[in-house]
C-alpha positions in Angstrom: 0.1 -0.1 0.0 1.3 3.4 -1.0 1.0 6.0 1.7 -0.8 9.3 1.1 2.5 11.1 1.7 4.3 8.8 -0.8 1.6 9.3 -3.3 1.7 13.1 -2.8 5.7 13.0 -3.2 5.5 11.0 -6.4 2.8 13.3 -8.1 5.2 16.2 -7.2 8.2 14.6 -9.0 5.9 13.4 -11.7 4.9 16.9 -12.5 8.6 18.3 -12.3 9.7 15.6 -14.9 7.3 17.2 -17.4 8.3 20.2 -19.3 4.8 21.7 -19.9 6.0 23.1 -23.3 3.2 24.1 -25.8 3.6 22.1 -28.9 4.1 24.2 -32.2 5.1 23.3 -35.6 8.7 22.0 -35.6 11.0 20.5 -38.4 10.7 17.0 -37.4 8.8 14.9 -34.7 11.2 12.4 -32.8 9.6 9.7 -31.0 11.8 7.9 -28.2 11.4 4.2 -28.2 10.2 2.6 -25.2 7.5 -0.3 -24.0 5.0 2.5 -24.4 3.0 2.3 -27.8 1.4 5.6 -26.6 4.6 7.4 -27.7 3.8 6.4 -31.1 0.1 7.3 -30.9 1.0 10.9 -29.6 3.4 11.4 -32.1 1.1 10.5 -34.8 -1.6 12.8 -33.2 0.9 15.7 -33.3 1.9 14.9 -37.0 -1.8 15.0 -38.0 -2.2 18.3 -36.3 0.4 19.7 -38.4 3.1 19.9 -35.8 5.8 18.1 -37.9 6.0 17.2 -41.8 8.3 14.2 -40.7 8.5 11.7 -38.0 11.6 9.6 -36.7 11.0 6.7 -34.4 14.3 5.8 -32.9 15.2 2.7 -30.6 16.5 -0.9 -30.6 15.4 -3.4 -27.7 15.9 -3.8 -24.0 15.1 -6.3 -21.4 11.9 -4.8 -20.9 10.8 -4.5 -24.7 12.3 -7.5 -26.4 9.5 -10.1 -25.9 6.7 -7.3 -26.7 8.7 -5.6 -29.6 11.0 -8.3 -31.2 11.5 -6.3 -34.1 12.9 -3.2 -32.3 10.9 -0.4 -30.6 11.1 2.1 -33.6 10.0 -0.5 -35.9 6.9 -1.4 -34.1 6.3 2.3 -33.7 6.5 2.9 -37.3 4.3 -0.2 -37.9 1.8 1.7 -35.3 2.0 4.6 -37.2 1.2 3.3 -40.7 -1.7 1.4 -39.2 -2.8 5.0 -38.0 -2.5 6.2 -41.6 0.8 8.1 -41.8 2.2 7.9 -45.2 5.4 5.7 -45.3 7.6 8.2 -46.8 6.8 10.5 -43.8 8.2 8.0 -41.1 11.8 7.3 -40.9 13.3 4.6 -38.4 16.5 4.7 -36.5 16.7 1.2 -35.2 20.0 1.0 -33.1 19.8 3.4 -30.2 19.8 1.7 -26.7 19.5 4.8 -24.7 18.3 8.5 -24.7 22.0 9.6 -25.6 22.2 7.2 -28.5 18.4 8.3 -29.6 19.5 11.8 -30.1 22.9 11.2 -31.5 21.8 8.5 -34.1 18.6 10.4 -35.0 20.7 13.6 -35.6 23.1 11.5 -37.9 20.2 10.1 -39.7 18.7 13.3 -40.7 22.0 14.8 -41.4 22.7 11.8 -43.8 19.2 12.3 -45.2 19.9 15.9 -46.1 16.9 17.1 -44.0 17.6 20.6 -42.6 16.4 20.7 -38.8 15.9 23.8 -37.0 13.5 22.5 -34.3 12.5 19.1 -32.7 9.3 18.1 -31.3 10.5 15.4 -28.8 8.0 12.8 -27.6 8.6 10.6 -24.9 6.9 8.8 -21.9 5.4 11.6 -19.6 8.3 11.3 -16.8 11.0 11.2 -19.4 10.4 14.6 -20.8 12.9 16.6 -18.8 15.8 14.0 -19.0 15.2 13.8 -22.8 15.2 17.7 -23.1 18.3 17.9 -21.0 20.0 15.2 -23.3 19.0 16.8 -26.7 20.1 20.3 -25.4 23.7 18.7 -24.7 23.9 16.6 -27.8 22.1 18.8 -30.4 22.3 22.3 -29.2 22.0 24.0 -32.4 18.1 23.1 -32.7 15.2 24.1 -30.5 13.6 21.5 -28.5 9.9 21.2 -27.8 8.9 18.2 -25.6 5.4 16.4 -25.7 4.1 13.3 -24.3 0.7 11.6 -23.9 -1.7 14.0 -21.8 -2.5 12.0 -18.6 -2.2 12.5 -14.7 0.0 10.5 -12.4 -3.1 8.3 -11.0 -4.0 7.6 -14.9 -0.5 6.4 -15.7 -0.3 4.2 -12.7 -3.5 2.5 -13.7 -2.1 2.0 -17.2 0.8 0.2 -15.5 -0.9 -1.5 -12.8 2.1 -1.4 -10.6 2.3 1.7 -8.2 5.8 1.0 -6.8 7.3 0.4 -10.2 6.0 3.7 -11.6 7.3 5.6 -8.4 10.7 3.5 -8.8 11.0 4.7 -12.4 10.3 8.4 -11.5 13.1 8.1 -8.8 15.4 6.7 -11.4 14.8 9.2 -13.9 15.4 11.9 -11.3 18.6 10.3 -10.3 19.8 10.3 -13.8 18.9 13.7 -14.3 21.3 14.7 -11.5 24.2 12.3 -12.1 24.4 12.5 -15.8 25.6 16.2 -16.5 29.0 15.5 -14.7 29.3 12.5 -17.2 28.8 14.8 -20.3 25.4 13.1 -21.1 23.0 16.0 -20.5 22.9 19.6 -19.5 22.5 20.4 -15.7 19.1 21.3 -14.8 18.0 22.9 -11.5 16.0 20.6 -9.2 13.6 22.3 -6.7 14.2 21.8 -3.0 10.7 20.5 -2.6 11.4 17.6 -5.2 14.8 16.8 -3.7 13.0 16.3 -0.3 10.3 14.4 -1.8 12.8 12.1 -3.6 14.6 11.6 -0.4 11.5 10.6 1.4 10.7 8.0 -1.2 14.3 6.7 -1.2 13.9 6.2 2.5 11.0 4.0 1.9 12.6 1.7 -0.5 11.8 2.9 -4.1 15.2 2.1 -5.2 14.8 -0.7 -8.0 15.7 1.8 -10.9 18.6 3.4 -9.5 22.0 3.3 -11.3 25.3 3.0 -9.6 26.5 6.5 -8.8 30.0 5.4 -9.3 29.5 4.0 -12.7 31.2 5.7 -15.5 
């Protein structure tokens, strides 16, 4: 059972992870691969709304997606987009990325190789990955403007969709840890974390929401 305080702390961190950008037309929409096909659906919705003339889906497989998406995250995302009526020529696939940094670097290389000039990127991720995706893109693709987007849903709705409150809170804490650790490793830009968010994270860590943490000493 998740306590009322823990739930409130998780909601605070959930809100912090989102950039609260207003979508606007960009050069390309980039959907970051994951277990969540909702990322593909949201990317297609933004494409249909005229927010980007071109879609790139990026992602290989991971231990959490290999069984569900054996052909790779980006390939399954593209298949979903075609099912939803997006013309094949408007959907590119980057099938090799295995982390957020590779998502950005390899997508950038793909578009440069295709001769597509990019001034702005509409970056679509899971809701709790927006801020880290933004910080990664600003570090690795600094010359473009980055607008973040995700499926519009509350923390409660997301928990209901996953069916495991502890796992979701663990993922929120893991994403926050990476946001604070990775700037020193050159993976993303540093972003200020409000004191209230840090305190909420400390309370949740003390309660054992730790399964998605990385080794702070790892390179």
